[in-house]
All heavy atoms as an XYZ file, in Angstrom:
752
protein
N     152.430    130.528     51.843
C     152.553    129.092     51.598
C     152.558    128.311     52.939
O     153.211    128.729     53.900
C     153.924    128.817     50.861
C     154.130    127.483     50.362
S     155.487    127.557     49.220
C     156.010    125.898     49.346
N     151.681    127.278     52.984
C     151.558    126.509     54.233
C     152.738    125.560     54.434
O     153.311    124.963     53.483
C     150.307    125.701     54.156
N     153.156    125.500     55.693
C     154.316    124.623     56.052
C     153.828    123.177     55.982
O     152.792    122.867     56.504
C     154.833    124.989     57.386
N     154.579    122.259     55.389
C     154.260    120.895     55.400
C     154.754    120.198     56.611
O     155.833    120.495     57.146
C     154.917    120.188     54.200
C     154.246    120.493     52.866
C     154.808    119.566     51.744
O     155.955    119.210     51.785
N     153.977    119.292     50.759
N     153.871    119.382     57.206
C     154.224    118.620     58.406
C     154.440    117.186     58.095
O     153.747    116.637     57.177
C     153.114    118.747     59.460
O     151.871    118.251     58.955
C     152.899    120.262     59.866
N     155.319    116.591     58.810
C     155.549    115.153     58.591
C     154.277    114.332     59.135
O     153.744    114.732     60.132
C     156.818    114.696     59.332
N     153.933    113.241     58.447
C     152.848    112.507     58.928
C     153.082    111.887     60.302
O     154.237    111.485     60.568
C     152.579    111.455     57.845
C     153.858    111.361     57.099
C     154.529    112.698     57.214
N     152.068    111.735     61.048
C     152.234    111.127     62.383
C     152.447    109.638     62.257
O     151.765    108.981     61.505
C     150.971    111.367     63.184
C     150.927    110.960     64.716
C     151.992    111.608     65.494
C     149.590    111.163     65.303
N     153.466    109.077     62.935
C     153.752    107.635     62.882
C     153.907    107.103     64.322
O     154.122    107.838     65.261
C     155.035    107.421     62.144
O     156.120    108.009     62.776
C     154.983    107.873     60.662
N     153.718    105.794     64.402
C     153.912    105.033     65.681
C     154.604    103.761     65.312
O     154.110    102.975     64.520
C     152.563    104.786     66.327
C     152.668    104.022     67.609
C     153.190    104.674     68.806
C     152.215    102.729     67.717
C     153.322    103.962     69.975
C     152.335    102.014     68.907
C     152.801    102.590     70.013
O     152.952    101.967     71.185
N     155.794    103.584     65.872
C     156.630    102.412     65.625
C     156.778    102.121     64.152
O     156.713    100.986     63.667
C     156.089    101.214     66.358
C     156.119    101.303     67.850
C     155.768    100.042     68.529
C     155.929    100.249     70.040
N     155.662     98.978     70.737
N     157.071    103.227     63.365
C     157.396    103.102     61.930
C     156.165    102.976     60.991
O     156.361    102.873     59.803
N     154.976    102.963     61.488
C     153.756    102.913     60.631
C     152.944    104.176     60.789
O     152.789    104.686     61.852
C     152.902    101.705     61.038
C     153.582    100.399     60.884
N     153.884     99.795     59.690
C     154.117     99.559     61.815
C     154.492     98.653     59.871
N     154.691     98.494     61.140
N     152.337    104.628     59.645
C     151.547    105.910     59.712
C     150.264    105.754     60.504
O     149.637    104.721     60.498
C     151.333    106.224     58.246
C     151.452    104.914     57.536
C     152.429    104.113     58.339
N     149.800    106.842     61.068
C     148.503    106.921     61.763
C     147.670    108.044     61.071
O     148.136    109.104     60.767
C     148.745    107.361     63.232
C     149.206    106.322     64.203
C     149.701    107.056     65.511
C     148.112    105.356     64.532
N     146.373    107.671     60.903
C     145.432    108.692     60.331
C     144.191    108.590     61.198
O     143.757    107.489     61.579
C     145.009    108.297     58.921
C     146.180    108.272     57.925
C     146.396    109.709     57.413
N     147.358    109.658     56.394
C     148.456    110.353     56.414
N     148.719    111.166     57.362
N     149.322    110.289     55.404
N     143.616    109.750     61.453
C     142.410    109.797     62.382
C     141.296    110.496     61.590
O     141.460    111.505     60.943
C     142.678    110.551     63.604
C     141.460    110.652     64.494
C     141.755    111.293     65.784
N     140.482    111.346     66.512
C     140.209    112.266     67.424
N     141.093    113.154     67.702
N     139.072    112.231     68.037
N     140.108    109.921     61.689
C     138.902    110.555     61.135
C     137.733    110.316     62.133
O     137.249    109.197     62.288
C     138.511    109.806     59.806
C     137.294    110.230     59.181
C     137.397    111.491     58.413
C     136.095    111.735     57.659
N     135.859    113.115     57.362
N     137.517    111.317     62.921
C     136.479    111.231     64.023
C     136.948    110.261     65.088
O     137.966    110.395     65.691
N     136.181    109.239     65.330
C     136.437    108.197     66.342
C     137.199    106.964     65.734
O     137.398    106.023     66.396
C     135.182    107.706     66.978
C     134.719    108.750     68.075
O     135.464    109.561     68.510
N     133.440    108.619     68.463
N     137.572    107.094     64.458
C     138.331    106.023     63.822
C     139.801    106.408     63.653
O     140.111    107.557     63.301
C     137.744    105.713     62.431
C     136.376    105.124     62.383
C     135.932    104.963     60.914
C     136.307    103.778     63.058
N     140.667    105.485     63.971
C     142.131    105.634     63.755
C     142.602    104.527     62.912
O     142.376    103.357     63.206
C     142.844    105.700     65.128
C     142.392    106.812     66.029
C     144.420    105.815     64.857
C     142.875    106.743     67.497
N     143.235    104.856     61.851
C     143.820    103.874     60.909
C     145.324    103.805     61.155
O     146.005    104.880     61.145
C     143.507    104.151     59.435
C     142.010    104.097     59.211
C     141.198    105.154     59.216
C     141.446    102.842     58.903
C     139.847    105.022     58.961
C     140.064    102.660     58.633
C     139.319    103.793     58.620
O     137.939    103.712     58.458
N     145.850    102.643     61.374
C     147.281    102.422     61.688
C     147.863    101.543     60.653
O     147.440    100.374     60.438
C     147.384    101.805     63.101
C     148.812    101.475     63.564
C     149.794    102.454     63.461
C     149.081    100.248     64.038
C     151.048    102.143     63.901
C     150.373     99.941     64.479
C     151.342    100.905     64.400
O     152.619    100.658     64.785
N     148.791    101.991     59.879
C     149.429    101.307     58.749
C     149.134    101.973     57.434
O     148.511    103.047     57.393
N     149.619    101.384     56.384
C     149.590    101.956     55.049
C     148.635    101.074     54.159
O     148.705     99.849     54.156
C     150.937    101.996     54.421
O     150.849    102.353     53.107
N     147.780    101.757     53.378
C     146.907    101.042     52.468
C     147.663    100.388     51.337
O     147.129     99.557     50.663
C     145.814    101.989     51.873
C     144.762    102.390     52.923
S     143.834    101.044     53.593
C     142.760    100.611     52.268
N     148.947    100.816     51.157
C     149.758    100.142     50.109
C     150.245     98.791     50.567
O     150.722     98.051     49.715
C     150.971    101.092     49.848
N     150.122     98.432     51.766
C     150.591     97.165     52.316
C     149.359     96.205     52.372
O     148.179     96.647     52.149
C     151.217     97.262     53.639
C     152.558     98.061     53.533
C     153.171     98.274     54.909
O     152.452     98.612     55.867
N     154.503     98.197     54.931
N     149.572     94.926     52.687
C     148.477     93.927     52.679
C     147.525     94.094     53.860
O     146.395     93.771     53.766
C     149.106     92.499     52.706
C     148.152     91.420     52.516
C     148.776     90.064     52.418
C     147.723     88.962     52.219
N     148.296     87.655     52.203
N     148.044     94.568     54.983
C     147.213     94.725     56.214
C     147.175     96.077     56.763
O     148.155     96.820     56.575
C     147.687     93.710     57.287
C     147.605     92.247     56.971
C     148.687     91.562     56.478
C     146.392     91.604     57.157
C     148.632     90.204     56.177
C     146.325     90.245     56.859
C     147.406     89.553     56.362
O     147.288     88.241     56.060
N     146.149     96.411     57.526
C     146.043     97.694     58.152
C     145.264     97.403     59.468
O     144.465     96.461     59.583
C     145.336     98.726     57.277
C     145.485    100.134     57.843
C     143.862     98.386     57.129
C     145.118    101.252     56.878
N     145.463     98.223     60.476
C     144.670     98.194     61.657
C     143.629     99.294     61.753
O     144.001    100.448     61.403
C     145.601     98.349     62.971
C     146.640     97.181     62.995
C     144.767     98.345     64.249
C     146.075     95.850     63.576
N     142.410     98.989     62.190
C     141.410     99.996     62.339
C     141.035     99.996     63.848
O     140.671     99.031     64.408
C     140.123     99.743     61.538
C     139.124    100.837     61.734
S     137.558    100.589     60.919
C     136.776     99.458     62.064
N     141.244    101.185     64.492
C     140.901    101.328     65.871
C     139.651    102.216     65.937
O     139.647    103.272     65.297
C     142.009    102.014     66.689
C     143.336    101.224     66.650
C     144.462    102.096     66.226
C     143.612    100.657     68.010
N     138.603    101.758     66.637
C     137.444    102.591     66.812
C     137.186    102.870     68.258
O     137.099    101.937     69.108
C     136.229    101.828     66.222
C     134.941    102.699     66.275
C     133.769    101.958     65.661
O     133.836    100.697     65.429
N     132.729    102.680     65.411
N     137.154    104.130     68.610
C     136.881    104.528     70.021
C     135.440    104.469     70.270
O     134.550    105.128     69.648
C     137.400    105.973     70.289
C     138.953    106.010     69.984
C     137.054    106.428     71.687
C     139.494    107.415     69.971
N     135.025    103.492     71.160
C     133.643    103.206     71.393
C     133.055    104.030     72.569
O     131.839    104.419     72.559
C     133.433    101.712     71.713
C     133.918    100.769     70.615
C     133.861     99.287     71.110
C     133.076    100.953     69.347
N     133.884    104.379     73.535
C     133.387    105.198     74.685
C     134.605    105.992     75.259
O     135.758    105.574     75.177
C     132.682    104.380     75.723
O     133.615    103.559     76.358
N     134.202    107.198     75.830
C     135.208    108.012     76.431
C     134.701    108.451     77.794
O     133.575    108.412     78.116
C     135.513    109.308     75.571
O     134.284    109.986     75.407
C     136.030    108.981     74.188
N     135.698    108.998     78.608
C     135.395    109.499     79.916
C     136.078    110.881     80.035
O     137.158    111.013     79.422
C     135.787    108.562     81.022
N     135.587    111.734     80.821
C     136.247    113.068     81.033
C     137.296    112.954     82.142
O     137.021    112.484     83.202
C     135.222    114.038     81.470
C     134.813    115.256     80.758
C     135.509    115.684     79.597
C     134.839    116.968     79.103
N     135.372    117.334     77.808
N     138.489    113.324     81.838
C     139.655    113.519     82.755
C     140.087    114.892     82.727
O     140.682    115.322     81.831
C     140.790    112.533     82.353
C     140.570    111.081     82.519
C     140.756    110.584     83.932
O     141.530    111.257     84.686
O     140.146    109.568     84.290
N     139.679    115.669     83.769
C     139.836    117.120     83.751
C     139.176    117.730     82.590
O     138.026    117.705     82.378
C     141.338    117.458     83.987
C     141.902    116.942     85.306
C     143.295    117.396     85.460
C     143.854    116.812     86.814
N     145.166    117.165     87.096
N     139.983    118.228     81.644
C     139.463    118.841     80.386
C     139.506    117.932     79.191
O     139.080    118.363     78.083
C     140.197    120.163     80.063
C     139.887    121.227     81.156
O     138.870    121.123     81.832
O     140.726    122.166     81.218
N     140.071    116.773     79.314
C     140.283    115.866     78.168
C     139.314    114.764     78.129
O     138.921    114.185     79.181
C     141.704    115.340     78.179
C     142.844    116.285     78.055
C     144.142    115.577     78.259
C     142.827    116.983     76.717
N     138.979    114.296     76.862
C     138.177    113.100     76.690
C     139.181    111.919     76.537
O     140.062    112.053     75.669
C     137.338    113.134     75.448
C     136.104    114.071     75.623
O     135.623    114.099     76.757
O     135.651    114.616     74.661
N     139.072    110.947     77.424
C     140.059    109.804     77.417
C     139.255    108.560     76.986
O     138.186    108.247     77.502
C     140.659    109.570     78.759
C     141.578    108.385     78.791
C     141.414    110.834     79.192
N     139.791    107.806     76.035
C     139.138    106.553     75.552
C     139.092    105.551     76.662
O     140.105    105.261     77.330
C     139.917    106.036     74.400
N     137.879    104.956     76.921
C     137.702    103.918     77.912
C     137.374    102.569     77.301
O     137.425    101.560     78.015
C     136.652    104.348     78.914
O     135.440    104.559     78.232
C     137.062    105.538     79.739
N     137.017    102.551     76.041
C     136.711    101.304     75.320
C     137.067    101.496     73.902
O     136.574    102.423     73.196
C     135.278    100.984     75.468
C     134.884     99.601     75.065
C     133.425     99.302     75.372
C     133.125     97.858     75.102
N     131.639     97.669     75.306
N     138.012    100.642     73.349
C     138.510    100.793     71.996
C     138.430     99.448     71.243
O     138.929     98.389     71.845
C     140.001    101.267     71.991
C     140.475    101.459     70.570
C     140.111    102.540     72.716
N     137.863     99.379     70.125
C     137.798     98.207     69.262
C     139.035     98.182     68.382
O     139.343     99.187     67.704
C     136.482     98.181     68.461
O     136.546     97.206     67.485
N     139.678     97.015     68.283
C     140.866     96.867     67.430
C     140.586     95.837     66.358
O     140.151     94.719     66.758
C     142.085     96.464     68.284
C     143.361     96.399     67.420
C     142.289     97.345     69.476
N     140.853     96.089     65.134
C     140.656     95.136     64.056
C     141.810     95.076     63.125
O     142.242     96.146     62.623
C     139.386     95.477     63.279
C     138.073     95.394     63.905
C     136.865     95.637     63.051
O     137.001     95.952     61.892
N     135.700     95.437     63.578
N     142.384     93.943     62.885
C     143.369     93.719     61.838
C     142.593     93.426     60.556
O     141.766     92.450     60.572
C     144.291     92.585     62.188
C     145.334     92.158     61.137
C     146.305     93.270     60.892
C     146.013     90.871     61.551
N     142.797     94.193     59.471
C     142.029     94.035     58.289
C     142.978     93.881     57.081
O     144.023     94.412     57.067
C     141.175     95.314     58.101
C     140.176     95.480     59.112
C     139.190     96.730     58.770
O     139.515     97.425     57.831
N     138.190     96.821     59.575
N     142.426     93.174     56.055
C     143.079     93.126     54.773
C     142.745     94.393     54.054
O     141.690     94.969     54.228
C     142.626     91.944     53.990
C     143.007     90.574     54.458
C     142.143     89.460     53.893
C     144.508     90.324     54.090
N     143.729     94.847     53.181
C     143.392     96.105     52.404
C     142.848     95.857     51.047
O     142.737     96.809     50.270
C     144.739     96.937     52.330
O     145.710     96.109     51.692
C     145.188     97.460     53.648
N     142.539     94.581     50.701
C     142.003     94.231     49.390
C     140.618     94.905     49.189
O     139.666     94.602     49.884
C     141.868     92.735     49.328
C     141.415     92.226     47.974
O     141.209     93.076     47.067
O     141.374     91.022     47.741
N     140.543     95.799     48.186
C     139.325     96.578     47.962
C     138.219     95.672     47.373
O     137.022     96.071     47.371
C     139.708     97.679     47.001
C     140.878     97.192     46.302
C     141.600     96.298     47.258
N     138.560     94.500     46.845
C     137.550     93.649     46.270
C     136.730     92.796     47.279
O     135.765     92.280     46.973
C     138.236     92.608     45.275
C     138.893     93.369     44.107
O     138.396     94.412     43.733
O     139.921     92.875     43.565
N     137.201     92.758     48.493
C     136.482     91.987     49.573
C     135.396     92.866     50.180
O     135.565     94.081     50.277
C     137.480     91.584     50.664
C     138.560     90.479     50.237
C     139.536     90.272     51.390
C     137.913     89.209     49.814
N     134.401     92.216     50.732
C     133.393     92.935     51.531
C     134.005     93.351     52.835
O     134.965     92.725     53.289
C     132.151     91.967     51.769
C     131.418     91.646     50.530
C     130.267     90.717     50.947
C     129.525     90.219     49.675
N     128.539     89.214     49.980
N     133.481     94.399     53.372
C     134.079     94.938     54.624
C     134.179     93.877     55.783
O     135.101     93.879     56.494
C     133.358     96.116     55.080
O     132.024     95.846     55.370
N     133.172     93.021     55.933
C     133.241     92.005     57.007
C     134.201     90.888     56.689
O     134.744     90.258     57.604
C     131.837     91.474     57.324
C     131.343     90.528     56.314
C     130.038     89.877     56.711
N     129.486     89.411     55.463
C     128.243     89.300     55.178
N     127.363     89.583     56.144
N     127.772     88.931     54.069
N     134.494     90.665     55.403
C     135.421     89.586     55.021
C     136.842     90.076     55.123
O     137.753     89.297     55.136
C     135.167     89.122     53.582
C     133.822     88.442     53.390
O     133.343     87.863     54.418
O     133.304     88.427     52.275
N     137.075     91.409     55.246
C     138.443     91.947     55.428
C     138.955     91.705     56.806
O     140.235     91.681     57.019
C     138.416     93.458     55.159
C     138.152     93.801     53.754
C     138.297     95.309     53.527
N     137.768     95.632     52.197
C     137.277     96.829     51.919
N     137.302     97.848     52.796
N     136.834     97.008     50.704
N     138.097     91.578     57.836
C     138.524     91.475     59.195
C     139.270     90.078     59.472
O     138.631     89.101     59.214
C     137.358     91.652     60.202
C     137.836     91.463     61.623
C     136.733     93.046     59.981
N     140.493     90.183     59.913
C     141.248     88.985     60.175
C     141.197     88.663     61.683
O     140.989     87.524     62.083
C     142.742     89.122     59.703
C     143.558     87.945     60.050
C     142.775     89.414     58.302
N     141.393     89.670     62.517
C     141.360     89.520     63.988
C     140.619     90.768     64.525
O     140.716     91.831     63.981
C     142.786     89.543     64.574
C     143.570     88.286     64.426
C     144.900     88.535     65.181
C     145.795     87.317     65.093
N     147.018     87.502     65.835
N     140.028     90.570     65.754
C     139.431     91.706     66.401
C     139.431     91.518     67.980
O     139.496     90.373     68.410
C     138.060     92.031     65.871
C     137.065     90.978     66.068
C     135.741     91.384     65.476
C     134.678     90.314     65.496
N     133.403     90.697     64.941
N     139.500     92.592     68.661
C     139.506     92.544     70.091
C     139.051     93.921     70.590
O     138.893     94.881     69.875
C     141.021     92.337     70.571
O     141.054     92.348     71.940
N     138.704     93.987     71.898
C     138.370     95.243     72.514
C     139.314     95.460     73.743
O     139.545     94.495     74.509
C     136.914     95.229     73.000
C     135.940     95.430     71.938
C     134.488     95.708     72.406
O     134.287     95.766     73.674
O     133.609     95.701     71.505
N     139.781     96.703     73.895
C     140.645     97.018     74.989
C     139.996     98.248     75.771
O     139.195     98.948     75.250
C     142.058     97.422     74.476
C     142.721     96.314     73.790
C     143.074     95.148     74.708
C     143.588     93.946     73.972
N     143.631     92.779     74.781
N     140.506     98.412     76.961
C     139.929     99.469     77.814
C     140.772    100.736     77.846
O     140.507    101.593     78.716
C     139.601     98.934     79.248
C     140.754     98.165     79.875
O     141.838     98.143     79.284
O     140.551     97.673     80.972
N     141.682    100.920     77.004
C     142.435    102.139     76.853
C     143.065    102.259     75.490
O     143.283    101.248     74.810
C     143.521    102.286     77.931
O     144.558    101.414     77.692
N     143.303    103.440     75.098
C     143.955    103.677     73.707
C     145.380    103.071     73.755
O     145.850    102.516     72.762
C     143.934    105.112     73.308
C     144.487    105.427     71.877
C     143.686    104.613     70.868
C     144.423    106.912     71.644
N     146.067    103.201     74.902
C     147.454    102.685     75.041
C     147.479    101.174     74.790
O     148.248    100.665     74.088
C     148.004    103.032     76.399
C     149.430    102.437     76.626
C     150.518    103.090     76.027
C     149.606    101.329     77.234
C     151.773    102.565     76.165
C     150.829    100.788     77.463
C     151.929    101.444     76.877
O     153.220    100.879     77.026
N     146.614    100.449     75.465
C     146.498     99.006     75.371
C     146.157     98.569     73.918
O     146.680     97.639     73.387
C     145.484     98.381     76.355
N     145.227     99.326     73.334
C     144.826     99.100     71.957
C     145.987     99.261     70.941
O     146.179     98.454     70.102
C     143.670     99.953     71.514
N     146.756    100.349     71.139
C     147.931    100.622     70.254
C     148.977     99.581     70.460
O     149.650     99.201     69.439
C     148.436    102.010     70.460
C     147.580    103.132     69.926
S     147.250    103.012     68.172
C     148.906    103.105     67.498
N     149.153     99.120     71.641
C     150.126     98.076     71.965
C     149.828     96.756     71.201
O     150.695     96.170     70.536
C     150.182     97.815     73.461
C     151.386     97.130     73.924
O     152.444     97.284     73.293
O     151.343     96.376     74.950
N     148.551     96.327     71.240
C     148.105     95.155     70.592
C     148.186     95.334     69.036
O     148.627     94.494     68.337
C     146.684     94.812     70.980
C     146.042     93.770     70.075
C     146.644     94.253     72.408
N     147.760     96.524     68.610
C     147.729     96.824     67.186
C     149.158     96.767     66.604
O     149.307     96.257     65.453
C     147.146     98.251     66.992
N     150.152     97.311     67.258
C     151.483     97.297     66.715
C     152.041     95.909     66.592
O     152.692     95.514     65.604
C     152.470     98.185     67.540
O     152.666     97.599     68.769
N     151.740     94.990     67.562
C     152.208     93.615     67.471
C     151.498     92.891     66.357
O     152.130     92.196     65.562
C     151.913     92.912     68.882
C     152.242     91.397     68.793
C     152.832     93.501     69.940
N     150.132     92.975     66.300
C     149.368     92.381     65.219
C     149.846     92.806     63.858
O     150.043     91.969     62.963
C     147.899     92.671     65.373
C     147.175     91.928     66.433
C     147.719     91.059     67.302
C     145.811     92.007     66.729
N     146.709     90.581     68.172
C     145.531     91.142     67.791
C     144.735     92.678     66.196
C     144.258     90.910     68.289
C     143.453     92.562     66.683
C     143.217     91.681     67.772
N     150.009     94.107     63.677
C     150.423     94.597     62.372
C     151.828     94.124     61.942
O     152.029     93.639     60.852
C     150.322     96.133     62.313
C     150.499     96.701     60.883
C     149.532     96.244     59.944
C     150.480     98.274     61.052
N     152.801     94.158     62.892
C     154.136     93.702     62.617
C     154.145     92.219     62.239
O     154.797     91.760     61.309
C     155.108     94.021     63.733
C     155.410     95.492     63.849
O     155.248     96.217     62.857
O     155.861     95.912     64.943
N     153.453     91.434     63.047
C     153.397     89.963     62.721
C     152.726     89.618     61.425
O     153.167     88.853     60.641
C     152.671     89.271     63.838
C     153.496     89.138     65.140
C     152.779     88.347     66.176
N     153.573     88.270     67.385
C     153.107     87.807     68.575
N     151.859     87.328     68.656
N     153.919     87.756     69.558
N     151.643     90.380     61.121
C     150.900     90.107     59.887
C     151.740     90.557     58.604
O     151.781     89.750     57.709
C     149.582     90.855     59.860
N     152.449     91.633     58.742
C     153.259     92.102     57.557
C     154.477     91.237     57.403
O     154.995     91.192     56.288
C     153.576     93.594     57.760
C     152.390     94.521     57.645
C     152.831     95.942     57.969
C     151.701     94.446     56.342
N     155.004     90.614     58.502
C     156.203     89.699     58.367
C     155.841     88.399     57.995
O     156.730     87.537     57.726
C     156.977     89.835     59.685
O     156.244     89.076     60.678
N     154.552     88.009     57.965
C     154.087     86.764     57.519
C     154.061     85.600     58.616
O     153.980     84.454     58.350
N     154.191     86.052     59.895
C     154.177     85.092     60.979
C     152.809     84.743     61.445
O     151.881     85.457     61.351
C     154.967     85.647     62.163
C     156.444     85.782     61.893
C     157.117     86.228     63.104
C     158.641     86.370     62.858
N     159.404     86.896     63.933
């Protein structure tokens, strides 16, 4: 029997990764963040993100994908992108 692992979270919201896309937040809520890693650089043996697109999106399945985007930005590291993403998501979900 496989051991169950707790889902990865950041500042209280779940993280899911599929290739170069990272989804931050829950589809059960009104908003979610999509982070797309656009370019990487080699640091010793690791690939490090050097350009990341951040999008605050509505989770409404009836909207077209381009109509779901509320805000977008590009950052030059995954850390900076996650920092912006957490602020945007918290503000959007609190209604500010």
